[in-house]
PyMOL Python script that loads the backbone (N, CA, C, O; Angstrom):
from pymol import cmd

cmd.read_pdbstr("""\
ATOM      1  N   MET A   1     127.853 159.759 284.146  1.00  0.00           N
ATOM      2  CA  MET A   1     126.691 159.906 284.813  1.00  0.00           C
ATOM      3  C   MET A   1     127.244 159.770 286.156  1.00  0.00           C
ATOM      4  O   MET A   1     128.354 159.339 286.471  1.00  0.00           O
ATOM      5  N   VAL A   2     126.153 160.270 287.019  1.00  0.00           N
ATOM      6  CA  VAL A   2     126.635 159.875 288.442  1.00  0.00           C
ATOM      7  C   VAL A   2     124.832 160.062 289.207  1.00  0.00           C
ATOM      8  O   VAL A   2     123.965 160.933 289.134  1.00  0.00           O
ATOM      9  N   GLU A   3     124.920 159.090 289.715  1.00  0.00           N
ATOM     10  CA  GLU A   3     123.731 158.496 290.145  1.00  0.00           C
ATOM     11  C   GLU A   3     123.319 158.843 291.706  1.00  0.00           C
ATOM     12  O   GLU A   3     124.221 158.606 292.510  1.00  0.00           O
ATOM     13  N   PHE A   4     122.238 159.306 292.191  1.00  0.00           N
ATOM     14  CA  PHE A   4     121.973 159.694 292.914  1.00  0.00           C
ATOM     15  C   PHE A   4     120.840 158.948 293.849  1.00  0.00           C
ATOM     16  O   PHE A   4     119.798 158.908 293.195  1.00  0.00           O
ATOM     17  N   ARG A   5     120.666 158.322 295.188  1.00  0.00           N
ATOM     18  CA  ARG A   5     119.848 157.665 295.753  1.00  0.00           C
ATOM     19  C   ARG A   5     119.384 158.516 296.722  1.00  0.00           C
ATOM     20  O   ARG A   5     120.076 159.155 297.514  1.00  0.00           O
ATOM     21  N   LEU A   6     117.970 158.498 296.614  1.00  0.00           N
ATOM     22  CA  LEU A   6     117.120 158.675 298.069  1.00  0.00           C
ATOM     23  C   LEU A   6     116.891 157.962 299.343  1.00  0.00           C
ATOM     24  O   LEU A   6     116.671 156.755 299.443  1.00  0.00           O
ATOM     25  N   GLU A   7     116.950 158.650 300.115  1.00  0.00           N
ATOM     26  CA  GLU A   7     116.593 157.696 301.636  1.00  0.00           C
ATOM     27  C   GLU A   7     114.909 157.150 301.704  1.00  0.00           C
ATOM     28  O   GLU A   7     113.956 157.778 301.244  1.00  0.00           O
ATOM     29  N   SER A   8     114.871 156.289 302.158  1.00  0.00           N
ATOM     30  CA  SER A   8     113.368 156.058 302.193  1.00  0.00           C
ATOM     31  C   SER A   8     112.159 157.071 302.820  1.00  0.00           C
ATOM     32  O   SER A   8     112.463 157.586 303.896  1.00  0.00           O
ATOM     33  N   PRO A   9     110.783 157.428 302.257  1.00  0.00           N
ATOM     34  CA  PRO A   9     110.475 158.603 302.515  1.00  0.00           C
ATOM     35  C   PRO A   9     110.008 157.958 303.891  1.00  0.00           C
ATOM     36  O   PRO A   9     109.162 158.727 304.347  1.00  0.00           O
ATOM     37  N   ASN A  10     110.164 157.034 304.630  1.00  0.00           N
ATOM     38  CA  ASN A  10     109.660 156.843 306.042  1.00  0.00           C
ATOM     39  C   ASN A  10     110.705 157.804 307.037  1.00  0.00           C
ATOM     40  O   ASN A  10     110.341 158.671 307.832  1.00  0.00           O
ATOM     41  N   HIS A  11     111.889 157.438 306.784  1.00  0.00           N
ATOM     42  CA  HIS A  11     113.230 157.833 307.518  1.00  0.00           C
ATOM     43  C   HIS A  11     112.464 159.709 307.411  1.00  0.00           C
ATOM     44  O   HIS A  11     111.929 160.320 308.337  1.00  0.00           O
ATOM     45  N   ASP A  12     112.662 160.146 306.112  1.00  0.00           N
ATOM     46  CA  ASP A  12     112.138 161.507 306.173  1.00  0.00           C
ATOM     47  C   ASP A  12     110.910 162.159 307.282  1.00  0.00           C
ATOM     48  O   ASP A  12     110.921 163.261 307.831  1.00  0.00           O
ATOM     49  N   GLN A  13     110.109 161.308 307.360  1.00  0.00           N
ATOM     50  CA  GLN A  13     108.732 161.707 307.962  1.00  0.00           C
ATOM     51  C   GLN A  13     108.429 161.529 309.486  1.00  0.00           C
ATOM     52  O   GLN A  13     107.507 161.892 310.216  1.00  0.00           O
ATOM     53  N   GLN A  14     109.819 160.677 309.702  1.00  0.00           N
ATOM     54  CA  GLN A  14     110.408 160.047 310.629  1.00  0.00           C
ATOM     55  C   GLN A  14     110.494 161.065 311.691  1.00  0.00           C
ATOM     56  O   GLN A  14     109.788 161.202 312.690  1.00  0.00           O
ATOM     57  N   ALA A  15     112.022 162.108 311.061  1.00  0.00           N
ATOM     58  CA  ALA A  15     112.695 162.948 311.388  1.00  0.00           C
ATOM     59  C   ALA A  15     111.859 164.234 311.789  1.00  0.00           C
ATOM     60  O   ALA A  15     112.264 164.981 312.680  1.00  0.00           O
ATOM     61  N   MET A  16     110.469 164.510 310.979  1.00  0.00           N
ATOM     62  CA  MET A  16     109.918 165.718 310.964  1.00  0.00           C
ATOM     63  C   MET A  16     108.861 165.495 311.763  1.00  0.00           C
ATOM     64  O   MET A  16     108.468 166.464 312.411  1.00  0.00           O
ATOM     65  N   THR A  17     108.309 164.492 311.885  1.00  0.00           N
ATOM     66  CA  THR A  17     107.219 164.456 313.105  1.00  0.00           C
ATOM     67  C   THR A  17     107.506 164.077 314.621  1.00  0.00           C
ATOM     68  O   THR A  17     106.703 163.853 315.527  1.00  0.00           O
ATOM     69  N   LYS A  18     109.030 164.073 314.622  1.00  0.00           N
ATOM     70  CA  LYS A  18     109.029 164.147 316.037  1.00  0.00           C
ATOM     71  C   LYS A  18     109.034 165.773 316.904  1.00  0.00           C
ATOM     72  O   LYS A  18     109.458 166.910 316.697  1.00  0.00           O
ATOM     73  N   LYS A  19     108.202 164.949 318.068  1.00  0.00           N
ATOM     74  CA  LYS A  19     108.187 166.400 318.620  1.00  0.00           C
ATOM     75  C   LYS A  19     109.228 166.994 319.779  1.00  0.00           C
ATOM     76  O   LYS A  19     109.568 166.318 320.750  1.00  0.00           O
ATOM     77  N   ARG A  20     109.576 168.031 319.594  1.00  0.00           N
ATOM     78  CA  ARG A  20     110.412 168.526 320.466  1.00  0.00           C
ATOM     79  C   ARG A  20     109.932 168.811 321.929  1.00  0.00           C
ATOM     80  O   ARG A  20     108.796 168.995 322.367  1.00  0.00           O
ATOM     81  N   ASN A  21     111.060 168.792 322.501  1.00  0.00           N
ATOM     82  CA  ASN A  21     110.797 169.139 324.379  1.00  0.00           C
ATOM     83  C   ASN A  21     110.972 170.662 324.651  1.00  0.00           C
ATOM     84  O   ASN A  21     112.006 171.243 324.982  1.00  0.00           O
ATOM     85  N   ARG A  22     109.512 171.272 324.400  1.00  0.00           N
ATOM     86  CA  ARG A  22     109.432 172.784 324.995  1.00  0.00           C
ATOM     87  C   ARG A  22     108.861 173.191 326.030  1.00  0.00           C
ATOM     88  O   ARG A  22     107.793 173.798 326.113  1.00  0.00           O
ATOM     89  N   THR A  23     109.916 172.703 327.254  1.00  0.00           N
ATOM     90  CA  THR A  23     109.496 173.159 328.455  1.00  0.00           C
ATOM     91  C   THR A  23     109.789 174.564 328.380  1.00  0.00           C
ATOM     92  O   THR A  23     110.515 174.868 327.433  1.00  0.00           O
ATOM     93  N   ARG A  24     109.295 175.795 329.365  1.00  0.00           N
ATOM     94  CA  ARG A  24     109.304 176.634 329.600  1.00  0.00           C
ATOM     95  C   ARG A  24     110.066 176.684 330.868  1.00  0.00           C
ATOM     96  O   ARG A  24     109.726 175.960 331.803  1.00  0.00           O
ATOM     97  N   PRO A  25     111.406 177.756 330.993  1.00  0.00           N
ATOM     98  CA  PRO A  25     112.150 177.919 332.016  1.00  0.00           C
ATOM     99  C   PRO A  25     111.665 178.300 333.486  1.00  0.00           C
ATOM    100  O   PRO A  25     110.677 179.031 333.413  1.00  0.00           O
ATOM    101  N   ALA A  26     111.943 178.109 334.432  1.00  0.00           N
ATOM    102  CA  ALA A  26     111.451 178.367 335.942  1.00  0.00           C
ATOM    103  C   ALA A  26     111.213 179.827 335.577  1.00  0.00           C
ATOM    104  O   ALA A  26     110.202 180.477 335.309  1.00  0.00           O
ATOM    105  N   LEU A  27     112.697 180.143 335.677  1.00  0.00           N
ATOM    106  CA  LEU A  27     113.066 181.670 336.018  1.00  0.00           C
ATOM    107  C   LEU A  27     113.018 182.661 334.532  1.00  0.00           C
ATOM    108  O   LEU A  27     113.289 182.217 333.416  1.00  0.00           O
ATOM    109  N   SER A  28     112.728 183.668 334.742  1.00  0.00           N
ATOM    110  CA  SER A  28     112.759 184.958 333.383  1.00  0.00           C
ATOM    111  C   SER A  28     114.151 184.938 333.068  1.00  0.00           C
ATOM    112  O   SER A  28     115.076 184.451 333.717  1.00  0.00           O
ATOM    113  N   LEU A  29     114.166 185.622 331.825  1.00  0.00           N
ATOM    114  CA  LEU A  29     115.878 185.400 331.322  1.00  0.00           C
ATOM    115  C   LEU A  29     116.865 186.290 332.156  1.00  0.00           C
ATOM    116  O   LEU A  29     118.016 186.004 332.487  1.00  0.00           O
ATOM    117  N   GLN A  30     115.920 187.812 332.509  1.00  0.00           N
ATOM    118  CA  GLN A  30     116.450 188.603 333.160  1.00  0.00           C
ATOM    119  C   GLN A  30     117.153 187.659 334.929  1.00  0.00           C
ATOM    120  O   GLN A  30     118.307 187.453 335.306  1.00  0.00           O
ATOM    121  N   GLU A  31     115.926 187.356 335.511  1.00  0.00           N
ATOM    122  CA  GLU A  31     116.328 186.414 336.997  1.00  0.00           C
ATOM    123  C   GLU A  31     117.480 185.112 336.170  1.00  0.00           C
ATOM    124  O   GLU A  31     118.403 184.756 336.904  1.00  0.00           O
ATOM    125  N   ARG A  32     117.441 184.556 334.978  1.00  0.00           N
ATOM    126  CA  ARG A  32     118.645 184.068 335.088  1.00  0.00           C
ATOM    127  C   ARG A  32     119.736 183.999 334.852  1.00  0.00           C
ATOM    128  O   ARG A  32     120.558 183.123 335.121  1.00  0.00           O
ATOM    129  N   LEU A  33     119.891 185.706 333.889  1.00  0.00           N
ATOM    130  CA  LEU A  33     121.002 186.042 334.081  1.00  0.00           C
ATOM    131  C   LEU A  33     121.647 186.627 335.425  1.00  0.00           C
ATOM    132  O   LEU A  33     122.601 186.095 335.993  1.00  0.00           O
ATOM    133  N   THR A  34     120.961 187.865 335.887  1.00  0.00           N
ATOM    134  CA  THR A  34     121.126 188.012 337.262  1.00  0.00           C
ATOM    135  C   THR A  34     121.767 186.995 337.907  1.00  0.00           C
ATOM    136  O   THR A  34     122.994 187.084 337.949  1.00  0.00           O
ATOM    137  N   LYS A  35     121.033 185.659 338.634  1.00  0.00           N
ATOM    138  CA  LYS A  35     121.756 184.492 339.013  1.00  0.00           C
ATOM    139  C   LYS A  35     123.040 184.329 338.906  1.00  0.00           C
ATOM    140  O   LYS A  35     123.997 184.237 339.675  1.00  0.00           O
ATOM    141  N   PHE A  36     122.783 184.306 337.352  1.00  0.00           N
ATOM    142  CA  PHE A  36     124.727 183.693 336.942  1.00  0.00           C
ATOM    143  C   PHE A  36     125.387 184.591 337.598  1.00  0.00           C
ATOM    144  O   PHE A  36     126.058 184.402 338.612  1.00  0.00           O
ATOM    145  N   THR A  37     125.145 185.968 336.819  1.00  0.00           N
ATOM    146  CA  THR A  37     126.299 186.877 337.422  1.00  0.00           C
ATOM    147  C   THR A  37     126.392 187.096 338.827  1.00  0.00           C
ATOM    148  O   THR A  37     127.339 187.839 339.086  1.00  0.00           O
ATOM    149  N   GLN A  38     125.450 186.540 340.306  1.00  0.00           N
ATOM    150  CA  GLN A  38     125.713 186.637 341.178  1.00  0.00           C
ATOM    151  C   GLN A  38     126.687 185.628 341.960  1.00  0.00           C
ATOM    152  O   GLN A  38     127.666 185.727 342.699  1.00  0.00           O
ATOM    153  N   ASP A  39     125.933 184.647 341.428  1.00  0.00           N
ATOM    154  CA  ASP A  39     126.773 183.194 341.472  1.00  0.00           C
ATOM    155  C   ASP A  39     128.284 183.011 341.086  1.00  0.00           C
ATOM    156  O   ASP A  39     129.137 182.399 341.728  1.00  0.00           O
ATOM    157  N   ALA A  40     128.429 183.682 339.886  1.00  0.00           N
ATOM    158  CA  ALA A  40     129.889 184.012 338.889  1.00  0.00           C
ATOM    159  C   ALA A  40     130.514 184.826 339.805  1.00  0.00           C
ATOM    160  O   ALA A  40     131.665 184.415 339.949  1.00  0.00           O
ATOM    161  N   ARG A  41     130.244 186.006 340.647  1.00  0.00           N
ATOM    162  CA  ARG A  41     130.960 187.071 341.132  1.00  0.00           C
ATOM    163  C   ARG A  41     131.406 186.588 342.665  1.00  0.00           C
ATOM    164  O   ARG A  41     132.458 187.011 343.144  1.00  0.00           O
ATOM    165  N   ALA A  42     130.677 185.820 343.289  1.00  0.00           N
ATOM    166  CA  ALA A  42     130.785 184.875 344.419  1.00  0.00           C
ATOM    167  C   ALA A  42     131.988 184.028 344.107  1.00  0.00           C
ATOM    168  O   ALA A  42     133.072 184.339 344.599  1.00  0.00           O
ATOM    169  N   ALA A  43     131.891 183.143 343.447  1.00  0.00           N
ATOM    170  CA  ALA A  43     132.981 181.952 343.144  1.00  0.00           C
ATOM    171  C   ALA A  43     134.405 182.949 342.801  1.00  0.00           C
ATOM    172  O   ALA A  43     135.484 182.449 343.121  1.00  0.00           O
ATOM    173  N   ALA A  44     134.413 183.963 342.333  1.00  0.00           N
ATOM    174  CA  ALA A  44     135.397 184.933 342.250  1.00  0.00           C
ATOM    175  C   ALA A  44     135.694 185.664 342.795  1.00  0.00           C
ATOM    176  O   ALA A  44     136.487 186.520 342.402  1.00  0.00           O
ATOM    177  N   LYS A  45     135.185 185.627 343.909  1.00  0.00           N
ATOM    178  CA  LYS A  45     135.409 186.096 345.046  1.00  0.00           C
ATOM    179  C   LYS A  45     136.561 185.032 345.991  1.00  0.00           C
ATOM    180  O   LYS A  45     137.539 185.247 346.706  1.00  0.00           O
ATOM    181  N   ASN A  46     135.809 183.810 345.524  1.00  0.00           N
ATOM    182  CA  ASN A  46     137.143 183.064 346.578  1.00  0.00           C
ATOM    183  C   ASN A  46     138.275 183.024 346.069  1.00  0.00           C
ATOM    184  O   ASN A  46     139.276 182.840 346.762  1.00  0.00           O
ATOM    185  N   LEU A  47     138.319 183.182 344.816  1.00  0.00           N
ATOM    186  CA  LEU A  47     139.458 182.753 344.005  1.00  0.00           C
ATOM    187  C   LEU A  47     140.956 183.294 344.019  1.00  0.00           C
ATOM    188  O   LEU A  47     140.829 184.511 343.879  1.00  0.00           O
ATOM    189  N   PRO A  48     141.974 183.070 344.093  1.00  0.00           N
ATOM    190  CA  PRO A  48     143.504 184.039 344.275  1.00  0.00           C
ATOM    191  C   PRO A  48     143.165 185.118 342.724  1.00  0.00           C
ATOM    192  O   PRO A  48     142.269 184.796 341.944  1.00  0.00           O
ATOM    193  N   ALA A  49     143.864 186.126 342.542  1.00  0.00           N
ATOM    194  CA  ALA A  49     144.158 186.618 341.639  1.00  0.00           C
ATOM    195  C   ALA A  49     144.784 185.959 340.685  1.00  0.00           C
ATOM    196  O   ALA A  49     145.721 185.252 341.054  1.00  0.00           O
ATOM    197  N   GLY A  50     144.527 185.991 339.550  1.00  0.00           N
ATOM    198  CA  GLY A  50     145.001 185.007 338.075  1.00  0.00           C
ATOM    199  C   GLY A  50     144.301 184.890 337.030  1.00  0.00           C
ATOM    200  O   GLY A  50     143.141 185.252 337.231  1.00  0.00           O
ATOM    201  N   ALA A  51     144.517 184.514 335.920  1.00  0.00           N
ATOM    202  CA  ALA A  51     143.751 183.960 334.876  1.00  0.00           C
ATOM    203  C   ALA A  51     142.159 183.900 334.793  1.00  0.00           C
ATOM    204  O   ALA A  51     141.340 184.480 334.080  1.00  0.00           O
ATOM    205  N   GLU A  52     142.041 182.786 336.005  1.00  0.00           N
ATOM    206  CA  GLU A  52     141.089 182.043 336.371  1.00  0.00           C
ATOM    207  C   GLU A  52     139.693 183.450 336.847  1.00  0.00           C
ATOM    208  O   GLU A  52     138.557 183.721 336.459  1.00  0.00           O
ATOM    209  N   ARG A  53     140.478 183.891 337.670  1.00  0.00           N
ATOM    210  CA  ARG A  53     139.588 184.694 338.359  1.00  0.00           C
ATOM    211  C   ARG A  53     139.392 186.180 337.369  1.00  0.00           C
ATOM    212  O   ARG A  53     138.300 186.747 337.376  1.00  0.00           O
ATOM    213  N   ARG A  54     140.376 186.641 336.666  1.00  0.00           N
ATOM    214  CA  ARG A  54     139.911 186.883 335.265  1.00  0.00           C
ATOM    215  C   ARG A  54     138.813 186.758 334.488  1.00  0.00           C
ATOM    216  O   ARG A  54     137.824 187.462 334.285  1.00  0.00           O
ATOM    217  N   ALA A  55     139.163 185.798 334.130  1.00  0.00           N
ATOM    218  CA  ALA A  55     138.042 185.001 333.034  1.00  0.00           C
ATOM    219  C   ALA A  55     136.556 184.969 333.415  1.00  0.00           C
ATOM    220  O   ALA A  55     135.561 185.170 332.717  1.00  0.00           O
ATOM    221  N   LEU A  56     136.725 184.548 335.204  1.00  0.00           N
ATOM    222  CA  LEU A  56     135.370 184.489 335.528  1.00  0.00           C
ATOM    223  C   LEU A  56     134.709 185.805 335.691  1.00  0.00           C
ATOM    224  O   LEU A  56     133.479 185.807 335.640  1.00  0.00           O
ATOM    225  N   LEU A  57     135.461 187.153 335.917  1.00  0.00           N
ATOM    226  CA  LEU A  57     134.634 188.103 336.368  1.00  0.00           C
ATOM    227  C   LEU A  57     134.477 189.024 334.720  1.00  0.00           C
ATOM    228  O   LEU A  57     133.769 190.027 334.631  1.00  0.00           O
ATOM    229  N   GLN A  58     135.224 188.487 333.595  1.00  0.00           N
ATOM    230  CA  GLN A  58     135.154 188.710 332.277  1.00  0.00           C
ATOM    231  C   GLN A  58     133.354 187.791 331.955  1.00  0.00           C
ATOM    232  O   GLN A  58     132.475 188.312 331.267  1.00  0.00           O
ATOM    233  N   LYS A  59     133.268 186.979 332.361  1.00  0.00           N
ATOM    234  CA  LYS A  59     132.008 186.487 332.318  1.00  0.00           C
ATOM    235  C   LYS A  59     130.579 187.075 333.213  1.00  0.00           C
ATOM    236  O   LYS A  59     129.370 187.034 332.984  1.00  0.00           O
ATOM    237  N   VAL A  60     131.241 187.508 334.091  1.00  0.00           N
ATOM    238  CA  VAL A  60     130.313 188.478 335.347  1.00  0.00           C
ATOM    239  C   VAL A  60     130.107 189.778 333.930  1.00  0.00           C
ATOM    240  O   VAL A  60     129.304 189.480 333.047  1.00  0.00           O
ATOM    241  N   ARG A  61     130.746 190.933 333.838  1.00  0.00           N
ATOM    242  CA  ARG A  61     130.356 191.561 333.074  1.00  0.00           C
ATOM    243  C   ARG A  61     129.881 191.465 331.663  1.00  0.00           C
ATOM    244  O   ARG A  61     129.374 192.347 330.970  1.00  0.00           O
ATOM    245  N   ASP A  62     130.191 190.010 331.325  1.00  0.00           N
ATOM    246  CA  ASP A  62     129.363 189.835 329.719  1.00  0.00           C
ATOM    247  C   ASP A  62     127.740 189.277 330.172  1.00  0.00           C
ATOM    248  O   ASP A  62     126.735 189.230 329.463  1.00  0.00           O
ATOM    249  N   GLY A  63     127.868 188.988 331.235  1.00  0.00           N
ATOM    250  CA  GLY A  63     126.441 188.675 331.961  1.00  0.00           C
ATOM    251  C   GLY A  63     125.641 189.438 332.109  1.00  0.00           C
ATOM    252  O   GLY A  63     124.454 189.188 331.898  1.00  0.00           O
ATOM    253  N   GLU A  64     126.193 190.867 332.615  1.00  0.00           N
ATOM    254  CA  GLU A  64     125.403 191.999 333.331  1.00  0.00           C
ATOM    255  C   GLU A  64     125.053 192.876 332.068  1.00  0.00           C
ATOM    256  O   GLU A  64     124.042 193.560 331.907  1.00  0.00           O
ATOM    257  N   ALA A  65     126.354 192.664 331.015  1.00  0.00           N
ATOM    258  CA  ALA A  65     125.542 193.395 329.736  1.00  0.00           C
ATOM    259  C   ALA A  65     124.679 192.689 328.642  1.00  0.00           C
ATOM    260  O   ALA A  65     123.969 193.351 327.884  1.00  0.00           O
ATOM    261  N   ALA A  66     124.744 191.560 328.590  1.00  0.00           N
ATOM    262  CA  ALA A  66     123.183 190.596 328.371  1.00  0.00           C
ATOM    263  C   ALA A  66     122.460 190.670 329.273  1.00  0.00           C
ATOM    264  O   ALA A  66     121.539 189.871 329.103  1.00  0.00           O
ATOM    265  N   ALA A  67     122.345 191.314 330.347  1.00  0.00           N
ATOM    266  CA  ALA A  67     121.060 191.204 331.106  1.00  0.00           C
ATOM    267  C   ALA A  67     120.339 193.025 331.088  1.00  0.00           C
ATOM    268  O   ALA A  67     119.184 193.340 331.376  1.00  0.00           O
ATOM    269  N   GLU A  68     121.416 193.903 330.675  1.00  0.00           N
ATOM    270  CA  GLU A  68     121.228 195.408 330.124  1.00  0.00           C
ATOM    271  C   GLU A  68     120.505 195.348 328.665  1.00  0.00           C
ATOM    272  O   GLU A  68     119.674 196.155 328.248  1.00  0.00           O
ATOM    273  N   MET A  69     121.067 194.087 327.916  1.00  0.00           N
ATOM    274  CA  MET A  69     120.722 194.323 326.674  1.00  0.00           C
ATOM    275  C   MET A  69     119.115 193.974 326.358  1.00  0.00           C
ATOM    276  O   MET A  69     118.392 194.496 325.510  1.00  0.00           O
ATOM    277  N   GLU A  70     118.764 192.817 327.412  1.00  0.00           N
ATOM    278  CA  GLU A  70     117.520 192.106 327.458  1.00  0.00           C
ATOM    279  C   GLU A  70     116.569 193.430 328.184  1.00  0.00           C
ATOM    280  O   GLU A  70     115.653 194.056 327.651  1.00  0.00           O
ATOM    281  N   ARG A  71     116.980 193.549 329.181  1.00  0.00           N
ATOM    282  CA  ARG A  71     116.088 194.836 329.716  1.00  0.00           C
ATOM    283  C   ARG A  71     115.641 196.088 328.502  1.00  0.00           C
ATOM    284  O   ARG A  71     114.477 196.463 328.362  1.00  0.00           O
ATOM    285  N   LEU A  72     116.674 196.563 327.780  1.00  0.00           N
ATOM    286  CA  LEU A  72     116.577 197.345 326.474  1.00  0.00           C
ATOM    287  C   LEU A  72     115.425 197.082 325.637  1.00  0.00           C
ATOM    288  O   LEU A  72     114.398 197.754 325.542  1.00  0.00           O
ATOM    289  N   LEU A  73     115.838 195.681 324.862  1.00  0.00           N
ATOM    290  CA  LEU A  73     115.364 195.257 324.132  1.00  0.00           C
ATOM    291  C   LEU A  73     113.683 194.716 324.312  1.00  0.00           C
ATOM    292  O   LEU A  73     112.861 194.611 323.401  1.00  0.00           O
ATOM    293  N   SER A  74     113.494 194.446 325.644  1.00  0.00           N
ATOM    294  CA  SER A  74     111.883 194.632 326.166  1.00  0.00           C
ATOM    295  C   SER A  74     111.164 195.590 326.732  1.00  0.00           C
ATOM    296  O   SER A  74     110.002 195.476 327.123  1.00  0.00           O
ATOM    297  N   SER A  75     111.923 196.656 326.791  1.00  0.00           N
ATOM    298  CA  SER A  75     111.453 197.484 327.402  1.00  0.00           C
ATOM    299  C   SER A  75     109.900 198.109 326.461  1.00  0.00           C
ATOM    300  O   SER A  75     109.586 197.649 325.363  1.00  0.00           O
ATOM    301  N   PRO A  76     109.388 198.818 326.929  1.00  0.00           N
ATOM    302  CA  PRO A  76     108.160 199.295 326.369  1.00  0.00           C
ATOM    303  C   PRO A  76     108.225 200.193 325.447  1.00  0.00           C
ATOM    304  O   PRO A  76     107.235 200.376 324.738  1.00  0.00           O
ATOM    305  N   GLY A  77     109.591 201.067 325.228  1.00  0.00           N
ATOM    306  CA  GLY A  77     109.949 202.164 324.541  1.00  0.00           C
ATOM    307  C   GLY A  77     110.449 201.584 323.214  1.00  0.00           C
ATOM    308  O   GLY A  77     110.800 202.256 322.244  1.00  0.00           O
ATOM    309  N   LEU A  78     110.436 200.162 323.305  1.00  0.00           N
ATOM    310  CA  LEU A  78     111.001 199.510 321.811  1.00  0.00           C
ATOM    311  C   LEU A  78     109.627 198.903 321.103  1.00  0.00           C
ATOM    312  O   LEU A  78     109.722 198.611 319.911  1.00  0.00           O
ATOM    313  N   GLN A  79     108.385 198.701 321.756  1.00  0.00           N
ATOM    314  CA  GLN A  79     107.444 198.170 321.306  1.00  0.00           C
ATOM    315  C   GLN A  79     107.079 198.709 319.646  1.00  0.00           C
ATOM    316  O   GLN A  79     107.425 199.851 319.341  1.00  0.00           O
ATOM    317  N   PRO A  80     106.443 197.920 318.719  1.00  0.00           N
ATOM    318  CA  PRO A  80     105.484 198.761 317.780  1.00  0.00           C
ATOM    319  C   PRO A  80     104.644 199.287 318.101  1.00  0.00           C
ATOM    320  O   PRO A  80     104.106 199.113 319.195  1.00  0.00           O
ATOM    321  N   PRO A  81     104.212 200.244 317.071  1.00  0.00           N
ATOM    322  CA  PRO A  81     102.733 201.093 317.165  1.00  0.00           C
ATOM    323  C   PRO A  81     101.571 199.924 317.100  1.00  0.00           C
ATOM    324  O   PRO A  81     101.667 198.833 316.538  1.00  0.00           O
ATOM    325  N   LYS A  82     100.397 200.475 317.862  1.00  0.00           N
ATOM    326  CA  LYS A  82      99.626 199.811 317.673  1.00  0.00           C
ATOM    327  C   LYS A  82      98.958 200.343 316.577  1.00  0.00           C
ATOM    328  O   LYS A  82      97.977 199.765 316.111  1.00  0.00           O
TER     329      LYS A  82
END
""", "prot")
cmd.dss("prot")
cmd.show_as("cartoon", "prot")
cmd.util.cbc("prot")
cmd.orient("prot")
């Protein structure tokens, strides 16, 4: 026979009542993605050709794709009918 032990109920209550830190970002997702791609592109421009530059330019392309997806998903054309 296997015996199971439960933790004290106070432990579970404390974990469930802990408040999350919910602060809103100062910039929108679109603005953050645009800033990231601009900064990464500028950093890549200063690097010599090589693996590190290619990896950074790939991140730029990923950021641009994410920005485009966010723009499409938040467009009014995709809103549910009212």
